C-alpha positions, 0 to 999 in steps of 0.5 A: 703531603703527597697523600693530602694532594691525592685526596683533594683531587679525588674529592674534586673529581667526586664533586664534579661527578655529582655535579654532572649527575645532578645536572643531567637529572635536572635536565631530564626532569626539565625535559620531562616537564617540557614533554608533558607540557607538549603532550597536554598543550599540543598533542592532546589539546583538542581532546582535552579541550573538548572534554573540558567544554563538555563540562560547561557546554551543552549541545542541544539538538534542534529538530527540523520541521517535517515536510507536509504532504499535499494532494495534486491540487495542494490540499494538505494531507499531513502538516505540522503545528506548534504545541507546548511540551514539558522537557526534562534534563534528568541530570538536573532534575533530581529524584524523578518520582519526587519530581512527578509528584510535585509536577502533578500539583501544577500540570497533570502528568499521566502514569503512561507519560511517567513510564515512557519518560523513565524508559527514555531516560534509561536509553538516553544521556542524562544530560539530554533534554527529553520530552515528558509530556506533549500537547499542553494547552495555553492554560497549562503552559501559563500555569507551569511558566508561573511555577517554573522556578520550583522545578530545576531541570524542567523547561517549557518548549514549543515543538512541532506536532504532526497532524492529519487534517483529512482524518481517515481519508487516504490514510493508507496512502499517507500513512502515519508517524510514530515513536522511534522504536528499537528496530528504528534505531537499529535501521537508522544506525545501520544507515548512518542516520542516527545522529540526524534524529537526535532530539526527534521522537517520531519517525514514519511508520507506514505509507508515504510517511515511511517510504519517503522518510528521508525527504520528509524528515530534513536535517537536524540542527544544533545549539552549543550553549554554555551552562552553569554547574547547575545546568542553567544556560548562560549564553549560546556559543554556536548555532546550526539551523536545521534544514526543514523536510521537503514537502511532497505533492502526491498525484492523488486527487482528494475530491476523487478519493472522497467520492470513491470512499463515500461510494463504498459506504460501510462496505469493505473493499479496495479501489485503485484509479490510474491515469493511463497516460502517465501512470499517476495514481488518482485514487487509492482506496482501502475500506474501512480506514482508520484515523492516523492522528491516533498514532502521532503521540502513541496510540492507547491500548483501547484504540489499538485493540479496537483497530487490531482486533476488528474483523474488518481489518481497517489497518490492512492496506487492501490494494497493496497487501490483499491478494484475490482471484479476480474472476471474470475481470481476467477474461479480457487478458486471456482473450488477448493472449489467445489472439496474440499467440494465435490460439484462436481467432476472434471470429471462431465460434464454439458451441456453448450448450451451457457447460464445458466437459472435461475429464468426465466432469461438466463445468457449467455457465452461471445460472445454467445459461446457454449461449449457443454459438459463441465467438470471442466478442460475445463471450466477453460481453455475456461472460460465457464461462464455457468459451473461456473454459475451452480456451484455457487448455488451448493456450496452456498455463505457461504461455498464459503466465508468460503473456499476462506477466507483461501486464504486471500480474503476479509482479511487483509494480514498484509503486512508491509505497513499501510492503507491496505483495507479489501475489501468485501468477501460476505456472508449472514452475511456480507449483513445483516450488510451492509444494514439497510433495512431488505428487502435488507438484504436478500440474493438471490440465483441469487446473488450467481451466480454472486459471482461464476464468481468473480462478484456481491459483490466481491471486492478484492485488487490486493494484495489479488489476488496475495497472493491467487495466491501464496498460490495456487501455493504453494499447499495451504501453506499460507505465509504472504506477506512482503516487509521488508527483513532485518534491519541494526543494527546501532551499528554493521552495520550488517543486521538482517532478520525481523521476519515473521508471522507463516505460515499455511497450507490450507488442500487441496487434491493433486489430486484436486490441480493437476486438477486446476493447470493443467487447469491453465497451459493449459490456458497459453498453449492452452487457452486464454493466449496462444498468450501472452506466446507463445515461453516461455522458461518455463511452466507457469500457469494462468487465464485471466479475464476482468471486466466490468465498464459500462453496456449498456442496450439492446445494443452491446459493442463497445470499440471505442464508449465508453468513455475511462474511462468506458471501461473494465478492464483487469486482469491476475493471474498466476505463473511460473514455474508450477513444482516449482513456483518461482514467482506469479503475479496478475495484473489489467490494468484499462479500457484497454480491454481484459485480454488475450491481455492486462494483460497477455503480461505484466505478460509474461514480468515480468516472463521472467525477473525474470526467464530468465534474467540470462540465455538469453533464451527468445523466445525459445519454451519449450518442449511440454507436452501432456494435459490430460483433467479431464474427461480422468480420467488420472493421472496428475503430479504436473505440471498438464499436461499429455496426451490426445492430441486429446482433447487438439487440440479441446480445442485449436481450440475453443480457436482460435475461441475465440481469433479471436472474441476477436481481432475484435474491433466490438466484441458483447457487453455485454448485460443484462441477457436474452437480447440475447447478450454475453459480452466477446470476451474472453469467460469470466464470464458473470455477474449476473444482480445484478451488474447493479442496482441503489444504494438503498437509505438506503445502506451504501454509501461505503460497501467496507471499505476505498472506497469513495462512491458516484462517479464512476471512471468516476465521474458519480453518481451511478444511474444517467443517463449514469452510469453503475448502472442506470436501469436494476433493473427488470432483477436482481429482476427476478433473485432474486438479490438485488441492490448494490452500485457502486464500483470503484477503485478510492479511489483508513519476514523469509529469503529465504532458496533458493537463488532467482535470484539476491539473497538477499545481507546482506550488505549495499549499497555503499553511493552514491554522492548527485546529482547536485543541482537543480471499476470495474464491470462485468467480463469475463476471 
């Protein structure tokens, strides 16, 4: 009886134990379910919901309209127009080869388009809408729309396409867009902007299009669209409108730009025109040019080869990339350095027997000219090389470097275009860094002679020369050059002027400025440029120059006997009017001959257009102001012109003689130093022999930043037979020179307070309808 009660109690205890265990297990399971529910519905809700939405919601990027580019008067330089495109979502299109074969029966898709599309598929999401073909015409678009039901995953859409209505005009300023490449993706990703380019195929590659890409591009919008299992859109769930890119207004005047371009004709060269008061670039010419429309949809192989392999190098931005010795156009700055540094007075005369003797060598004037007693005024007007040869050692290369650096020579100007080259403003420190061999790091006095006439190691861009000219015209007030005048605020449609860098004043004495600017005025009035500016309705100032590309050893120079690409370069720099400069111009015409007869007439056309286009005064003779030479020790006004008619007449007679010499096709050739020959029908700076040396073995292949080394502009290896650097080492060594590498040009924003001609307009241009489908070497003056 007792054992029976005991057994029942044990069974009851075991039952309770099992009940507790079972209850705890059930409770644990329920807790696990609650925990899992919380995890799915609370903790991971957003992530899982997003994943689910992705299976039924397509995010479609909406590319923004790219901003237009306008000139200062509202002329459109770059714009957009609507065109039809075929776009494919690869995930919904099935086999691509079969799709292409079927599509070709309705709309032609080229093999190039097919290869490009497959490459984009490999680089993108299969659910992204990718462009298969651009620029369908109305007939093609209508034909595909009628057969669209046959092609799942293929859609006809309207997109913005870039167009450059001015074609090749100002192409190096405007630049162009092109397809986004791998390096562009890397740069965008590093800048955190990759997401802003979803759905965008193109990006700025050159010019303003590249430098101002962020402002021009805008912000990409998007649409969230609910789609079926087959990818067909059902409804739009959400839309964020894109923000269009800003329109950009440049300081360029297309009327002036085209006048300058047409003045070059078929010649190669570069020109930059600047408003000295503001630093605004008025014209920026690089000839020959190219049509940027070729790059919009990807340039084809034939056009690329034509441009890239052309010996004229049309893709090279010459004012920005090309570096040249500037010859006698450097002389006004050397003269200013001598005056400001107290190395020579304007009234000091030196004998000019036609040569300067140094180290047993004679450095001669051009065409064997003999000027007799010469002061600074006369030296600039007739371009006496002897005067400046002697002036170089008195100043010293380092002092000259430090002084002319203030004008921007050998410096990055900071213009709002990418890729500017610094060039070379030589000094003893520069040479130590440029050469590895210690013997060649030494600076020789003979090299300073070359530098003083704009030769030797000097290598500057045309932009630097134009900027220095504008600074001189502005009495030493340096204004940073800039191309962008204003940017549109896309929210308000109003234009806001772009901020410009602070200006700085070079401390120059007024009397010294009067000497140099007065001499430059007489260069145009009675000197080497007088023919080009005869009858001008304004008083201009300037300096001509010629730069030698090819040196003939012991022979005379005959242009007709020298290969065209080895002939001399022609240069001119100047400003007008003298009393209140409104335009400063610098230009070079490659392999064209003399600066006075080739470059100066182009400058005249440019200045005429800018100063006279609203007045119709071309061809009128301006009032004559008697000249005063520096040696007369008379007061010179801001225009730099006053009395002393007798001396002016003498200078004019000398200039006439030089002009007669220059006109002859068989003018005496530029010989080596001491060979008894002059080298300049215009009497421009004869170069020191250091410019005619073979390239030292250990010299840097390209001491000029950005210049591909190894070939001259004619494709001749430096030091090779027939090259301008072959031989002539002995003369340079005697003069204390050092061999140097070849240099050729083949690698190669505050608002205006004073209204300029054709004044800047702070209004956007009207939208136009889309078009129908479809290195110089030796220099003289």
